[in-house]
N, C-alpha and C positions, 0 to 999 in steps of 0.2 A: 504494500500500500504506500502510495506517495504521501508525503507530508506537505502541508501548505502553511504559510504563515498565518497566525491567528491574531486578530486585533480586536480589542473590546472598546466600547465607547457608549455614548448616549446621544440620542436624537435631541433636537432642540426642546421637545416636549418632555424630556426626562426618561423616555423609554430606553432601556439598554439594548445594545445589539452586539453580535459577534460577527466579524467579517473574516471569511476564510478564502484565501486565494485571490484570484483576479477574474475579470470577465463580467458578463452581464449579471446584474443583481438577481438573487432569488430570495424571496421573503418567506420564511417559515414561521408561522404563528403557533406558538406552543399552546398547551392546554390552559384552561382558566385557572388562575391562582390568585390568592390574596396578596402575594408579593410580586413585585415587578423587578426581578433580578435575573441575571444570566444564570444558566444551570451550573451546578457544581457537582463534584463527586462522580458517581456512576452515571447519572443522567448526562452530565457534560461529556464524559468519555464516549458514550453511545452516540450523542449528537455529532460529535466531531469525527466519528468514523465514517460519516456519509461522504462518499466520493462521487460527485456528479459526472466525472469523466470516465467511469467504468463502462 
């Protein structure tokens, strides 16, 4: 599996985002949650395993 640079940040309205690689944007909306944070732990590892170039 290839690795891509991972960058974190926030949109102007405060919603967090994770940017992986380069190219056209792909927006993934996670499940509903009371907290608006980037995933951590196991959830983060699984989300970062997605490779759209496979």
